[in-house]
N, C-alpha and C positions, 0 to 999 in steps of 0.2 A: 550457610542455605545456597541451593544454588547459581550460579549464573546464569539459567537457562528460565528466560519470561515469559515464555510460549507456554499456551493453556494448550493449543489446538494444532492439528498439524498445519505446517504450513510448507508448501512449496516457493524453491526459489522460481521466481518468474522467467525465465528466458523464452518467454516469446512476445506473442503482439498485445499482452497486456498494458494498458498506458491509464492514467488518471493525469484528470487536470486540478488544479487547488490555487482556489479565488487568487488571485495577490503575489503564487508564485511559478517558477517554469521546471514546470517536475524534468530531469534528465534521463528517469529509468526507475520501472517500480522495480527494485530487488524484491522482495519474497511480496507473497499474499497470507493471509490465514484462512485457511478453513471455512465458512460461514459466514465469510467477512468478519471476524475477531477484528483483526489488523493487518497493517501493510505495512514495510520499510520501501521509504523511497530516496532515492540521490536529488540531490535540488542544488539551484546554483545559489539562493542564497537561503539564510537560518532561517527555516518556517517559524512564524509567530504564536506564541502561549493564544491558550483561548480555543474556541469552538472552529473551527475550520469547514467550510463546503467543499466537497472533494467529489468529482466526478468520476465515475470508473469504467472504462472499455474495457469488456470481455473478446476474448479474439473467439466470441461464438456468434457471429452474427446478428444480437440481439441490440438491442438498446441500452443505451449509455445509464450508467446506477447512479444516481444523486445518492451522497451520505451524506453524514457528518461525524467528526474524528475531533481528538487533540494528540497533540505531541506527550509524549511520556518518556523518551528517552531521545537524545543527539550525539551526535558527534559530528568535528569540523575535521577538514585539510587542506593544508596550506601551501600549496603548490606554487613554483618560481611565479606563473604567470595567472594562476587564476585559483580559486578555490569550491571546494564542495564539503555539502551538506547531509550528510544519512539521520533520518528519521524514524523512529518507531509511531505509528502510528495507533492509534485503540479507535475502534472505528463503532459507532452506536447507534441504535435505531436504524437495525438492519431492517429492510421488508423480509420475513418471511422466503417467498420469490426468488429477490437480491440472493439472498443464503444459498436456497438452492442453485443456482447457474453460478453461482462462483464455488461449490463446492461440486459440482457438475466438470465444471471445465478443469477444477484441480483434479479431481479422480480421474478423468482421461487423461493430463500428461505424466500423472504417476505411469498410469498403464500403458504408453507408448513408450 
């Protein structure tokens, strides 16, 4: 079995893509999947199990996108003075318009 869990195109987000997850401080969006299939985020504390409320801000001047997701994998790193957590999120119920916006933003980043 391959160690690659990705089903869709996924781009490392080195731009102004941001998200808010209720009850958690997201430090950085590390990756975002095409059509809103999933994302990888760096946080200051471990994300809880269960459904999460997520607000995604793309760098396309559009309104934030409200999403739902679940943690499908996680890693934690302990440093001397702080701890960081990386989580892979599976997103669900992403409206078609939001899927198109996400894919458009990712395509522009790949082409540039």
